[in-house]
Backbone as XML, in Angstrom:
<?xml version="1.0"?>
<chain id="A" units="angstrom">
  <residue number="1" name="MET">
    <atom name="N" x="-8.291" y="16.497" z="-15.234"/>
    <atom name="CA" x="-8.776" y="15.583" z="-16.245"/>
    <atom name="C" x="-9.838" y="16.290" z="-17.056"/>
  </residue>
  <residue number="2" name="THR">
    <atom name="N" x="-9.881" y="16.040" z="-18.337"/>
    <atom name="CA" x="-10.881" y="16.652" z="-19.190"/>
    <atom name="C" x="-11.782" y="15.581" z="-19.769"/>
  </residue>
  <residue number="3" name="VAL">
    <atom name="N" x="-13.030" y="15.937" z="-19.960"/>
    <atom name="CA" x="-14.011" y="15.010" z="-20.486"/>
    <atom name="C" x="-14.694" y="15.674" z="-21.664"/>
  </residue>
  <residue number="4" name="VAL">
    <atom name="N" x="-14.879" y="14.936" z="-22.723"/>
    <atom name="CA" x="-15.552" y="15.471" z="-23.894"/>
    <atom name="C" x="-17.043" y="15.477" z="-23.623"/>
  </residue>
  <residue number="5" name="SER">
    <atom name="N" x="-17.682" y="16.618" z="-23.857"/>
    <atom name="CA" x="-19.109" y="16.772" z="-23.628"/>
    <atom name="C" x="-19.894" y="16.050" z="-24.710"/>
  </residue>
  <residue number="6" name="GLY">
    <atom name="N" x="-21.042" y="15.532" z="-24.364"/>
    <atom name="CA" x="-21.880" y="14.837" z="-25.327"/>
    <atom name="C" x="-22.636" y="15.781" z="-26.238"/>
  </residue>
  <residue number="7" name="ASP">
    <atom name="N" x="-22.714" y="17.076" z="-25.918"/>
    <atom name="CA" x="-23.462" y="18.033" z="-26.727"/>
    <atom name="C" x="-22.789" y="18.292" z="-28.063"/>
  </residue>
  <residue number="8" name="ALA">
    <atom name="N" x="-21.521" y="18.563" z="-28.036"/>
    <atom name="CA" x="-20.784" y="18.838" z="-29.259"/>
    <atom name="C" x="-19.542" y="17.968" z="-29.256"/>
  </residue>
  <residue number="9" name="PRO">
    <atom name="N" x="-19.244" y="17.313" z="-30.365"/>
    <atom name="CA" x="-18.136" y="16.377" z="-30.366"/>
    <atom name="C" x="-16.793" y="17.005" z="-30.036"/>
  </residue>
  <residue number="10" name="ASP">
    <atom name="N" x="-16.601" y="18.297" z="-30.297"/>
    <atom name="CA" x="-15.311" y="18.920" z="-30.045"/>
    <atom name="C" x="-15.269" y="19.702" z="-28.742"/>
  </residue>
  <residue number="11" name="ALA">
    <atom name="N" x="-16.387" y="19.775" z="-28.011"/>
    <atom name="CA" x="-16.420" y="20.555" z="-26.778"/>
    <atom name="C" x="-15.725" y="19.777" z="-25.662"/>
  </residue>
  <residue number="12" name="VAL">
    <atom name="N" x="-14.881" y="20.468" z="-24.924"/>
    <atom name="CA" x="-14.163" y="19.846" z="-23.810"/>
    <atom name="C" x="-14.571" y="20.550" z="-22.530"/>
  </residue>
  <residue number="13" name="VAL">
    <atom name="N" x="-14.932" y="19.763" z="-21.511"/>
    <atom name="CA" x="-15.334" y="20.310" z="-20.223"/>
    <atom name="C" x="-14.258" y="19.938" z="-19.215"/>
  </residue>
  <residue number="14" name="PRO">
    <atom name="N" x="-13.426" y="20.914" z="-18.799"/>
    <atom name="CA" x="-12.336" y="20.568" z="-17.879"/>
    <atom name="C" x="-12.836" y="20.271" z="-16.476"/>
  </residue>
  <residue number="15" name="GLY">
    <atom name="N" x="-12.193" y="19.284" z="-15.832"/>
    <atom name="CA" x="-12.409" y="19.021" z="-14.422"/>
    <atom name="C" x="-13.743" y="18.416" z="-14.040"/>
  </residue>
  <residue number="16" name="VAL">
    <atom name="N" x="-14.470" y="17.816" z="-14.966"/>
    <atom name="CA" x="-15.759" y="17.236" z="-14.613"/>
    <atom name="C" x="-15.569" y="16.038" z="-13.691"/>
  </residue>
  <residue number="17" name="PHE">
    <atom name="N" x="-14.649" y="15.164" z="-14.018"/>
    <atom name="CA" x="-14.384" y="13.988" z="-13.203"/>
    <atom name="C" x="-13.019" y="14.143" z="-12.556"/>
  </residue>
  <residue number="18" name="SER">
    <atom name="N" x="-12.994" y="14.683" z="-11.353"/>
    <atom name="CA" x="-11.713" y="14.825" z="-10.659"/>
    <atom name="C" x="-11.397" y="13.506" z="-9.974"/>
  </residue>
  <residue number="19" name="GLY">
    <atom name="N" x="-10.141" y="13.323" z="-9.624"/>
    <atom name="CA" x="-9.709" y="12.090" z="-8.959"/>
    <atom name="C" x="-10.294" y="11.989" z="-7.565"/>
  </residue>
  <residue number="20" name="ARG">
    <atom name="N" x="-10.058" y="10.874" z="-6.928"/>
    <atom name="CA" x="-10.564" y="10.632" z="-5.585"/>
    <atom name="C" x="-9.868" y="11.497" z="-4.545"/>
  </residue>
  <residue number="21" name="GLY">
    <atom name="N" x="-8.749" y="12.108" z="-4.918"/>
    <atom name="CA" x="-8.014" y="12.923" z="-3.972"/>
    <atom name="C" x="-6.981" y="12.136" z="-3.190"/>
  </residue>
  <residue number="22" name="GLU">
    <atom name="N" x="-7.065" y="10.832" z="-3.204"/>
    <atom name="CA" x="-6.102" y="9.998" z="-2.507"/>
    <atom name="C" x="-5.373" y="9.146" z="-3.536"/>
  </residue>
  <residue number="23" name="PRO">
    <atom name="N" x="-4.102" y="8.855" z="-3.321"/>
    <atom name="CA" x="-3.362" y="8.062" z="-4.300"/>
    <atom name="C" x="-3.872" y="6.628" z="-4.338"/>
  </residue>
  <residue number="24" name="ARG">
    <atom name="N" x="-3.851" y="6.050" z="-5.518"/>
    <atom name="CA" x="-4.246" y="4.652" z="-5.690"/>
    <atom name="C" x="-2.981" y="3.813" z="-5.793"/>
  </residue>
  <residue number="25" name="HIS">
    <atom name="N" x="-3.070" y="2.554" z="-5.355"/>
    <atom name="CA" x="-1.911" y="1.670" z="-5.349"/>
    <atom name="C" x="-2.217" y="0.390" z="-6.104"/>
  </residue>
  <residue number="26" name="CYS">
    <atom name="N" x="-1.156" y="-0.214" z="-6.643"/>
    <atom name="CA" x="-1.257" y="-1.460" z="-7.399"/>
    <atom name="C" x="-1.839" y="-2.548" z="-6.493"/>
  </residue>
  <residue number="27" name="GLY">
    <atom name="N" x="-2.771" y="-3.317" z="-7.040"/>
    <atom name="CA" x="-3.407" y="-4.387" z="-6.281"/>
    <atom name="C" x="-2.500" y="-5.574" z="-6.016"/>
  </residue>
  <residue number="28" name="TRP">
    <atom name="N" x="-1.316" y="-5.608" z="-6.645"/>
    <atom name="CA" x="-0.395" y="-6.715" z="-6.410"/>
    <atom name="C" x="0.840" y="-6.279" z="-5.619"/>
  </residue>
  <residue number="29" name="CYS">
    <atom name="N" x="1.586" y="-5.319" z="-6.143"/>
    <atom name="CA" x="2.861" y="-4.960" z="-5.510"/>
    <atom name="C" x="2.756" y="-3.771" z="-4.558"/>
  </residue>
  <residue number="30" name="GLY">
    <atom name="N" x="1.674" y="-3.021" z="-4.637"/>
    <atom name="CA" x="1.481" y="-1.902" z="-3.726"/>
    <atom name="C" x="2.103" y="-0.590" z="-4.173"/>
  </residue>
  <residue number="31" name="ARG">
    <atom name="N" x="2.763" y="-0.571" z="-5.351"/>
    <atom name="CA" x="3.338" y="0.688" z="-5.841"/>
    <atom name="C" x="2.222" y="1.675" z="-6.139"/>
  </residue>
  <residue number="32" name="ARG">
    <atom name="N" x="2.554" y="2.940" z="-6.030"/>
    <atom name="CA" x="1.580" y="3.993" z="-6.317"/>
    <atom name="C" x="1.294" y="4.030" z="-7.811"/>
  </residue>
  <residue number="33" name="LEU">
    <atom name="N" x="0.014" y="4.061" z="-8.165"/>
    <atom name="CA" x="-0.380" y="4.128" z="-9.572"/>
    <atom name="C" x="-0.343" y="5.568" z="-10.041"/>
  </residue>
  <residue number="34" name="PRO">
    <atom name="N" x="0.015" y="5.794" z="-11.307"/>
    <atom name="CA" x="0.029" y="7.171" z="-11.820"/>
    <atom name="C" x="-1.386" y="7.715" z="-11.928"/>
  </residue>
  <residue number="35" name="GLU">
    <atom name="N" x="-1.491" y="9.040" z="-11.846"/>
    <atom name="CA" x="-2.790" y="9.678" z="-12.041"/>
    <atom name="C" x="-3.236" y="9.431" z="-13.473"/>
  </residue>
  <residue number="36" name="GLU">
    <atom name="N" x="-4.528" y="9.178" z="-13.652"/>
    <atom name="CA" x="-5.021" y="8.851" z="-14.985"/>
    <atom name="C" x="-5.771" y="10.017" z="-15.587"/>
  </residue>
  <residue number="37" name="ASP">
    <atom name="N" x="-5.542" y="10.219" z="-16.867"/>
    <atom name="CA" x="-6.259" y="11.232" z="-17.620"/>
    <atom name="C" x="-7.057" y="10.570" z="-18.733"/>
  </residue>
  <residue number="38" name="ARG">
    <atom name="N" x="-7.641" y="9.433" z="-18.433"/>
    <atom name="CA" x="-8.385" y="8.728" z="-19.468"/>
    <atom name="C" x="-9.762" y="8.348" z="-18.945"/>
  </residue>
  <residue number="39" name="VAL">
    <atom name="N" x="-10.624" y="8.066" z="-19.872"/>
    <atom name="CA" x="-11.979" y="7.664" z="-19.548"/>
    <atom name="C" x="-12.007" y="6.146" z="-19.455"/>
  </residue>
  <residue number="40" name="GLY">
    <atom name="N" x="-12.818" y="5.623" z="-18.607"/>
    <atom name="CA" x="-12.940" y="4.178" z="-18.497"/>
    <atom name="C" x="-12.656" y="3.700" z="-17.096"/>
  </residue>
  <residue number="41" name="ARG">
    <atom name="N" x="-12.548" y="2.420" z="-16.987"/>
    <atom name="CA" x="-12.314" y="1.783" z="-15.707"/>
    <atom name="C" x="-10.915" y="2.134" z="-15.206"/>
  </residue>
  <residue number="42" name="PRO">
    <atom name="N" x="-10.785" y="2.501" z="-13.939"/>
    <atom name="CA" x="-9.449" y="2.851" z="-13.423"/>
    <atom name="C" x="-8.550" y="1.618" z="-13.348"/>
  </residue>
  <residue number="43" name="ARG">
    <atom name="N" x="-7.252" y="1.850" z="-13.489"/>
    <atom name="CA" x="-6.270" y="0.783" z="-13.417"/>
    <atom name="C" x="-6.229" y="0.189" z="-12.022"/>
  </residue>
  <residue number="44" name="ARG">
    <atom name="N" x="-5.988" y="-1.121" z="-11.945"/>
    <atom name="CA" x="-5.822" y="-1.783" z="-10.660"/>
    <atom name="C" x="-4.387" y="-2.225" z="-10.434"/>
  </residue>
  <residue number="45" name="TYR">
    <atom name="N" x="-3.622" y="-2.331" z="-11.533"/>
    <atom name="CA" x="-2.255" y="-2.832" z="-11.451"/>
    <atom name="C" x="-1.319" y="-1.878" z="-12.181"/>
  </residue>
  <residue number="46" name="CYS">
    <atom name="N" x="-0.072" y="-1.828" z="-11.731"/>
    <atom name="CA" x="0.892" y="-0.900" z="-12.327"/>
    <atom name="C" x="1.439" y="-1.404" z="-13.649"/>
  </residue>
  <residue number="47" name="ALA">
    <atom name="N" x="1.461" y="-2.711" z="-13.844"/>
    <atom name="CA" x="2.043" y="-3.270" z="-15.066"/>
    <atom name="C" x="1.448" y="-4.655" z="-15.333"/>
  </residue>
  <residue number="48" name="GLN">
    <atom name="N" x="1.682" y="-5.150" z="-16.533"/>
    <atom name="CA" x="1.159" y="-6.455" z="-16.924"/>
    <atom name="C" x="1.656" y="-7.596" z="-16.026"/>
  </residue>
  <residue number="49" name="PRO">
    <atom name="N" x="2.930" y="-7.638" z="-15.615"/>
    <atom name="CA" x="3.352" y="-8.732" z="-14.715"/>
    <atom name="C" x="2.564" y="-8.766" z="-13.399"/>
  </residue>
  <residue number="50" name="CYS">
    <atom name="N" x="2.244" y="-7.600" z="-12.843"/>
    <atom name="CA" x="1.455" y="-7.570" z="-11.608"/>
    <atom name="C" x="0.040" y="-8.077" z="-11.871"/>
  </residue>
  <residue number="51" name="ARG">
    <atom name="N" x="-0.498" y="-7.689" z="-13.001"/>
    <atom name="CA" x="-1.843" y="-8.153" z="-13.369"/>
    <atom name="C" x="-1.838" y="-9.670" z="-13.524"/>
  </residue>
  <residue number="52" name="GLN">
    <atom name="N" x="-0.787" y="-10.218" z="-14.158"/>
    <atom name="CA" x="-0.674" y="-11.661" z="-14.361"/>
    <atom name="C" x="-0.535" y="-12.393" z="-13.025"/>
  </residue>
  <residue number="53" name="ARG">
    <atom name="N" x="0.321" y="-11.891" z="-12.122"/>
    <atom name="CA" x="0.492" y="-12.538" z="-10.810"/>
    <atom name="C" x="-0.819" y="-12.543" z="-10.025"/>
  </residue>
  <residue number="54" name="ALA">
    <atom name="N" x="-1.576" y="-11.451" z="-10.101"/>
    <atom name="CA" x="-2.860" y="-11.385" z="-9.401"/>
    <atom name="C" x="-3.837" y="-12.409" z="-9.978"/>
  </residue>
  <residue number="55" name="TYR">
    <atom name="N" x="-3.828" y="-12.546" z="-11.312"/>
    <atom name="CA" x="-4.689" y="-13.548" z="-11.945"/>
    <atom name="C" x="-4.299" y="-14.951" z="-11.488"/>
  </residue>
  <residue number="56" name="GLU">
    <atom name="N" x="-2.998" y="-15.229" z="-11.491"/>
    <atom name="CA" x="-2.522" y="-16.554" z="-11.068"/>
    <atom name="C" x="-2.911" y="-16.845" z="-9.627"/>
  </residue>
  <residue number="57" name="ARG">
    <atom name="N" x="-2.837" y="-15.844" z="-8.781"/>
    <atom name="CA" x="-3.230" y="-16.023" z="-7.381"/>
    <atom name="C" x="-4.717" y="-16.326" z="-7.267"/>
  </residue>
  <residue number="58" name="ARG">
    <atom name="N" x="-5.533" y="-15.565" z="-8.006"/>
    <atom name="CA" x="-6.987" y="-15.810" z="-7.963"/>
    <atom name="C" x="-7.308" y="-17.213" z="-8.460"/>
  </residue>
  <residue number="59" name="ALA">
    <atom name="N" x="-6.654" y="-17.651" z="-9.534"/>
    <atom name="CA" x="-6.898" y="-18.988" z="-10.074"/>
    <atom name="C" x="-6.473" y="-20.062" z="-9.071"/>
  </residue>
  <residue number="60" name="ALA">
    <atom name="N" x="-5.321" y="-19.864" z="-8.424"/>
    <atom name="CA" x="-4.847" y="-20.837" z="-7.429"/>
    <atom name="C" x="-5.796" y="-20.901" z="-6.239"/>
  </residue>
  <residue number="61" name="LEU">
    <atom name="N" x="-6.322" y="-19.753" z="-5.822"/>
    <atom name="CA" x="-7.266" y="-19.744" z="-4.704"/>
    <atom name="C" x="-8.547" y="-20.482" z="-5.060"/>
  </residue>
  <residue number="62" name="GLN">
    <atom name="N" x="-9.008" y="-20.312" z="-6.288"/>
    <atom name="CA" x="-10.219" y="-21.025" z="-6.717"/>
    <atom name="C" x="-9.989" y="-22.527" z="-6.695"/>
  </residue>
  <residue number="63" name="ARG">
    <atom name="N" x="-8.824" y="-22.972" z="-7.178"/>
    <atom name="CA" x="-8.512" y="-24.409" z="-7.199"/>
    <atom name="C" x="-8.351" y="-24.974" z="-5.795"/>
  </residue>
  <residue number="64" name="SER">
    <atom name="N" x="-7.827" y="-24.176" z="-4.871"/>
    <atom name="CA" x="-7.532" y="-24.678" z="-3.531"/>
    <atom name="C" x="-8.742" y="-24.667" z="-2.603"/>
  </residue>
  <residue number="65" name="GLY">
    <atom name="N" x="-9.753" y="-23.896" z="-2.958"/>
    <atom name="CA" x="-10.925" y="-23.801" z="-2.097"/>
    <atom name="C" x="-10.779" y="-22.796" z="-0.965"/>
  </residue>
  <residue number="66" name="LEU">
    <atom name="N" x="-9.678" y="-22.035" z="-0.952"/>
    <atom name="CA" x="-9.494" y="-20.997" z="0.065"/>
    <atom name="C" x="-10.428" y="-19.830" z="-0.223"/>
  </residue>
  <residue number="67" name="PRO">
    <atom name="N" x="-10.816" y="-19.078" z="0.799"/>
    <atom name="CA" x="-11.657" y="-17.904" z="0.556"/>
    <atom name="C" x="-10.909" y="-16.852" z="-0.262"/>
  </residue>
  <residue number="68" name="ASP">
    <atom name="N" x="-11.666" y="-16.005" z="-0.965"/>
    <atom name="CA" x="-11.078" y="-14.990" z="-1.836"/>
    <atom name="C" x="-10.174" y="-14.019" z="-1.092"/>
  </residue>
  <residue number="69" name="ASP">
    <atom name="N" x="-10.466" y="-13.752" z="0.160"/>
    <atom name="CA" x="-9.672" y="-12.776" z="0.902"/>
    <atom name="C" x="-8.521" y="-13.428" z="1.680"/>
  </residue>
  <residue number="70" name="ALA">
    <atom name="N" x="-8.219" y="-14.688" z="1.386"/>
    <atom name="CA" x="-7.130" y="-15.383" z="2.071"/>
    <atom name="C" x="-5.792" y="-14.790" z="1.671"/>
  </residue>
  <residue number="71" name="VAL">
    <atom name="N" x="-4.884" y="-14.720" z="2.626"/>
    <atom name="CA" x="-3.525" y="-14.257" z="2.375"/>
    <atom name="C" x="-2.607" y="-15.450" z="2.580"/>
  </residue>
  <residue number="72" name="VAL">
    <atom name="N" x="-1.853" y="-15.790" z="1.551"/>
    <atom name="CA" x="-0.962" y="-16.941" z="1.613"/>
    <atom name="C" x="0.469" y="-16.430" z="1.640"/>
  </residue>
  <residue number="73" name="LEU">
    <atom name="N" x="1.203" y="-16.817" z="2.691"/>
    <atom name="CA" x="2.600" y="-16.411" z="2.845"/>
    <atom name="C" x="3.478" y="-17.654" z="2.907"/>
  </residue>
  <residue number="74" name="SER">
    <atom name="N" x="4.661" y="-17.540" z="2.341"/>
    <atom name="CA" x="5.627" y="-18.626" z="2.483"/>
    <atom name="C" x="6.186" y="-18.577" z="3.908"/>
  </residue>
  <residue number="75" name="THR">
    <atom name="N" x="6.899" y="-19.617" z="4.295"/>
    <atom name="CA" x="7.509" y="-19.652" z="5.614"/>
    <atom name="C" x="8.505" y="-18.505" z="5.777"/>
  </residue>
  <residue number="76" name="ALA">
    <atom name="N" x="9.261" y="-18.220" z="4.725"/>
    <atom name="CA" x="10.240" y="-17.131" z="4.782"/>
    <atom name="C" x="9.536" y="-15.778" z="4.923"/>
  </residue>
  <residue number="77" name="GLU">
    <atom name="N" x="8.439" y="-15.583" z="4.186"/>
    <atom name="CA" x="7.695" y="-14.323" z="4.285"/>
    <atom name="C" x="7.096" y="-14.152" z="5.676"/>
  </residue>
  <residue number="78" name="LEU">
    <atom name="N" x="6.586" y="-15.232" z="6.244"/>
    <atom name="CA" x="6.025" y="-15.166" z="7.593"/>
    <atom name="C" x="7.107" y="-14.831" z="8.615"/>
  </residue>
  <residue number="79" name="ALA">
    <atom name="N" x="8.270" y="-15.456" z="8.487"/>
    <atom name="CA" x="9.370" y="-15.176" z="9.414"/>
    <atom name="C" x="9.815" y="-13.718" z="9.295"/>
  </residue>
  <residue number="80" name="ASP">
    <atom name="N" x="9.877" y="-13.203" z="8.062"/>
    <atom name="CA" x="10.257" y="-11.807" z="7.851"/>
    <atom name="C" x="9.222" y="-10.871" z="8.469"/>
  </residue>
  <residue number="81" name="LEU">
    <atom name="N" x="7.955" y="-11.180" z="8.302"/>
    <atom name="CA" x="6.890" y="-10.367" z="8.890"/>
    <atom name="C" x="6.974" y="-10.379" z="10.417"/>
  </residue>
  <residue number="82" name="GLN">
    <atom name="N" x="7.227" y="-11.537" z="10.998"/>
    <atom name="CA" x="7.365" y="-11.634" z="12.448"/>
    <atom name="C" x="8.571" y="-10.839" z="12.941"/>
  </residue>
  <residue number="83" name="ASP">
    <atom name="N" x="9.674" y="-10.877" z="12.186"/>
    <atom name="CA" x="10.860" y="-10.092" z="12.556"/>
    <atom name="C" x="10.551" y="-8.598" z="12.552"/>
  </residue>
  <residue number="84" name="ARG">
    <atom name="N" x="9.849" y="-8.139" z="11.532"/>
    <atom name="CA" x="9.527" y="-6.717" z="11.448"/>
    <atom name="C" x="8.552" y="-6.296" z="12.551"/>
  </residue>
  <residue number="85" name="LEU">
    <atom name="N" x="7.620" y="-7.173" z="12.911"/>
    <atom name="CA" x="6.723" y="-6.875" z="14.040"/>
    <atom name="C" x="7.510" y="-6.777" z="15.344"/>
  </residue>
  <residue number="86" name="PHE">
    <atom name="N" x="8.472" y="-7.678" z="15.528"/>
    <atom name="CA" x="9.305" y="-7.653" z="16.729"/>
    <atom name="C" x="10.109" y="-6.349" z="16.795"/>
  </residue>
  <residue number="87" name="GLN">
    <atom name="N" x="10.668" y="-5.915" z="15.662"/>
    <atom name="CA" x="11.421" y="-4.663" z="15.620"/>
    <atom name="C" x="10.531" y="-3.478" z="15.992"/>
  </residue>
  <residue number="88" name="LEU">
    <atom name="N" x="9.302" y="-3.482" z="15.508"/>
    <atom name="CA" x="8.378" y="-2.399" z="15.830"/>
    <atom name="C" x="8.052" y="-2.388" z="17.319"/>
  </residue>
  <residue number="89" name="ARG">
    <atom name="N" x="7.815" y="-3.568" z="17.891"/>
    <atom name="CA" x="7.511" y="-3.640" z="19.327"/>
    <atom name="C" x="8.701" y="-3.171" z="20.157"/>
  </residue>
  <residue number="90" name="CYS">
    <atom name="N" x="9.899" y="-3.580" z="19.778"/>
    <atom name="CA" x="11.092" y="-3.156" z="20.509"/>
    <atom name="C" x="11.287" y="-1.646" z="20.427"/>
  </residue>
  <residue number="91" name="ALA">
    <atom name="N" x="11.051" y="-1.063" z="19.261"/>
    <atom name="CA" x="11.178" y="0.389" z="19.110"/>
    <atom name="C" x="10.158" y="1.110" z="19.991"/>
  </residue>
  <residue number="92" name="ALA">
    <atom name="N" x="8.936" y="0.583" z="20.061"/>
    <atom name="CA" x="7.920" y="1.202" z="20.918"/>
    <atom name="C" x="8.294" y="1.070" z="22.390"/>
  </residue>
  <residue number="93" name="GLU">
    <atom name="N" x="8.834" y="-0.076" z="22.776"/>
    <atom name="CA" x="9.276" y="-0.259" z="24.163"/>
    <atom name="C" x="10.417" y="0.702" z="24.503"/>
  </residue>
  <residue number="94" name="ASP">
    <atom name="N" x="11.297" y="0.963" z="23.550"/>
    <atom name="CA" x="12.393" y="1.915" z="23.769"/>
    <atom name="C" x="11.854" y="3.309" z="24.060"/>
  </residue>
  <residue number="95" name="VAL">
    <atom name="N" x="10.814" y="3.708" z="23.353"/>
    <atom name="CA" x="10.216" y="5.029" z="23.579"/>
    <atom name="C" x="9.604" y="5.099" z="24.974"/>
  </residue>
  <residue number="96" name="VAL">
    <atom name="N" x="8.887" y="4.064" z="25.369"/>
    <atom name="CA" x="8.271" y="4.040" z="26.694"/>
    <atom name="C" x="9.339" y="4.112" z="27.783"/>
  </residue>
  <residue number="97" name="THR">
    <atom name="N" x="10.384" y="3.317" z="27.638"/>
    <atom name="CA" x="11.464" y="3.314" z="28.627"/>
    <atom name="C" x="12.153" y="4.674" z="28.698"/>
  </residue>
  <residue number="98" name="ALA">
    <atom name="N" x="12.429" y="5.263" z="27.540"/>
    <atom name="CA" x="13.089" y="6.577" z="27.505"/>
    <atom name="C" x="12.210" y="7.648" z="28.141"/>
  </residue>
  <residue number="99" name="ALA">
    <atom name="N" x="10.901" y="7.600" z="27.880"/>
    <atom name="CA" x="9.988" y="8.587" z="28.473"/>
    <atom name="C" x="9.940" y="8.424" z="29.988"/>
  </residue>
  <residue number="100" name="GLN">
    <atom name="N" x="9.930" y="7.186" z="30.470"/>
    <atom name="CA" x="9.910" y="6.940" z="31.907"/>
    <atom name="C" x="11.210" y="7.391" z="32.566"/>
  </residue>
  <residue number="101" name="ASP">
    <atom name="N" x="12.317" y="7.315" z="31.837"/>
    <atom name="CA" x="13.618" y="7.721" z="32.365"/>
    <atom name="C" x="13.872" y="9.214" z="32.214"/>
  </residue>
  <residue number="102" name="GLY">
    <atom name="N" x="12.902" y="9.942" z="31.653"/>
    <atom name="CA" x="13.021" y="11.389" z="31.520"/>
    <atom name="C" x="13.907" y="11.842" z="30.363"/>
  </residue>
  <residue number="103" name="ALA">
    <atom name="N" x="13.888" y="11.124" z="29.268"/>
    <atom name="CA" x="14.702" y="11.489" z="28.105"/>
    <atom name="C" x="14.257" y="12.839" z="27.547"/>
  </residue>
  <residue number="104" name="ASP">
    <atom name="N" x="15.209" y="13.537" z="26.934"/>
    <atom name="CA" x="14.879" y="14.847" z="26.362"/>
    <atom name="C" x="14.135" y="14.670" z="25.032"/>
  </residue>
  <residue number="105" name="ALA">
    <atom name="N" x="13.658" y="15.786" z="24.499"/>
    <atom name="CA" x="12.851" y="15.763" z="23.276"/>
    <atom name="C" x="13.640" y="15.228" z="22.085"/>
  </residue>
  <residue number="106" name="ALA">
    <atom name="N" x="14.924" y="15.538" z="22.012"/>
    <atom name="CA" x="15.737" y="15.064" z="20.885"/>
    <atom name="C" x="15.832" y="13.539" z="20.880"/>
  </residue>
  <residue number="107" name="GLU">
    <atom name="N" x="16.056" y="12.957" z="22.064"/>
    <atom name="CA" x="16.145" y="11.501" z="22.165"/>
    <atom name="C" x="14.805" y="10.852" z="21.817"/>
  </residue>
  <residue number="108" name="LEU">
    <atom name="N" x="13.712" y="11.410" z="22.336"/>
    <atom name="CA" x="12.388" y="10.863" z="22.016"/>
    <atom name="C" x="12.089" y="10.997" z="20.528"/>
  </residue>
  <residue number="109" name="GLY">
    <atom name="N" x="12.529" y="12.083" z="19.925"/>
    <atom name="CA" x="12.344" y="12.258" z="18.484"/>
    <atom name="C" x="13.107" y="11.223" z="17.681"/>
  </residue>
  <residue number="110" name="ARG">
    <atom name="N" x="14.327" y="10.920" z="18.104"/>
    <atom name="CA" x="15.129" y="9.899" z="17.430"/>
    <atom name="C" x="14.465" y="8.530" z="17.541"/>
  </residue>
  <residue number="111" name="LEU">
    <atom name="N" x="13.960" y="8.219" z="18.735"/>
    <atom name="CA" x="13.285" y="6.930" z="18.938"/>
    <atom name="C" x="11.977" y="6.848" z="18.156"/>
  </residue>
  <residue number="112" name="ALA">
    <atom name="N" x="11.273" y="7.972" z="18.076"/>
    <atom name="CA" x="10.039" y="7.994" z="17.284"/>
    <atom name="C" x="10.353" y="7.766" z="15.803"/>
  </residue>
  <residue number="113" name="GLY">
    <atom name="N" x="11.493" y="8.266" z="15.350"/>
    <atom name="CA" x="11.929" y="8.014" z="13.975"/>
    <atom name="C" x="12.166" y="6.536" z="13.719"/>
  </residue>
  <residue number="114" name="GLN">
    <atom name="N" x="12.700" y="5.833" z="14.721"/>
    <atom name="CA" x="12.894" y="4.387" z="14.585"/>
    <atom name="C" x="11.553" y="3.672" z="14.459"/>
  </residue>
  <residue number="115" name="ILE">
    <atom name="N" x="10.564" y="4.128" z="15.228"/>
    <atom name="CA" x="9.228" y="3.526" z="15.118"/>
    <atom name="C" x="8.671" y="3.754" z="13.723"/>
  </residue>
  <residue number="116" name="LEU">
    <atom name="N" x="8.849" y="4.953" z="13.213"/>
    <atom name="CA" x="8.349" y="5.276" z="11.880"/>
    <atom name="C" x="9.009" y="4.391" z="10.824"/>
  </residue>
  <residue number="117" name="ARG">
    <atom name="N" x="10.312" y="4.206" z="10.896"/>
    <atom name="CA" x="11.009" y="3.348" z="9.936"/>
    <atom name="C" x="10.564" y="1.894" z="10.064"/>
  </residue>
  <residue number="118" name="SER">
    <atom name="N" x="10.370" y="1.428" z="11.288"/>
    <atom name="CA" x="9.907" y="0.054" z="11.490"/>
    <atom name="C" x="8.502" y="-0.142" z="10.944"/>
  </residue>
  <residue number="119" name="ALA">
    <atom name="N" x="7.622" y="0.822" z="11.184"/>
    <atom name="CA" x="6.247" y="0.732" z="10.678"/>
    <atom name="C" x="6.238" y="0.779" z="9.158"/>
  </residue>
  <residue number="120" name="ASP">
    <atom name="N" x="7.116" y="1.605" z="8.571"/>
    <atom name="CA" x="7.184" y="1.693" z="7.113"/>
    <atom name="C" x="7.617" y="0.361" z="6.519"/>
  </residue>
  <residue number="121" name="ALA">
    <atom name="N" x="8.599" y="-0.296" z="7.132"/>
    <atom name="CA" x="9.049" y="-1.601" z="6.654"/>
    <atom name="C" x="7.954" y="-2.649" z="6.834"/>
  </residue>
  <residue number="122" name="LEU">
    <atom name="N" x="7.165" y="-2.508" z="7.859"/>
    <atom name="CA" x="6.096" y="-3.457" z="8.132"/>
    <atom name="C" x="4.971" y="-3.363" z="7.119"/>
  </residue>
  <residue number="123" name="GLU">
    <atom name="N" x="4.765" y="-2.177" z="6.557"/>
    <atom name="CA" x="3.694" y="-1.998" z="5.562"/>
    <atom name="C" x="3.965" y="-2.779" z="4.284"/>
  </residue>
  <residue number="124" name="ARG">
    <atom name="N" x="5.216" y="-3.034" z="3.973"/>
    <atom name="CA" x="5.557" y="-3.747" z="2.742"/>
    <atom name="C" x="5.420" y="-5.241" z="2.979"/>
  </residue>
  <residue number="125" name="LEU">
    <atom name="N" x="4.339" y="-5.807" z="2.538"/>
    <atom name="CA" x="4.132" y="-7.248" z="2.714"/>
    <atom name="C" x="4.750" y="-8.060" z="1.591"/>
  </residue>
  <residue number="126" name="ARG">
    <atom name="N" x="5.000" y="-7.448" z="0.460"/>
    <atom name="CA" x="5.579" y="-8.176" z="-0.668"/>
    <atom name="C" x="6.927" y="-7.638" z="-0.982"/>
  </residue>
</chain>
């Protein structure tokens, strides 16, 4: 990122404000935000629809009296989350059972891959 120096209007100072080093994600959908090469407040949302949904959620929370950090899930979303948690627990139990039964490294690696896929699916709340 480049920043214009205050000393001379045309002087450019490269790399003065480097990024945080970690990727930033949309505050609504969780998609990775692009790296920014602009001055100003960093983006919080990937697109206008996400920004609008976040605003609507904040307004609904204010009207309902729920705390700002409340997470509201529909019955279907809760059931899906519970299913994914169950899948993760079952995958972890499979690894424990296989290790106790003396499974080889290839089998344990395959089971660990299932845990990784289950955990990845669990991270997506929306």
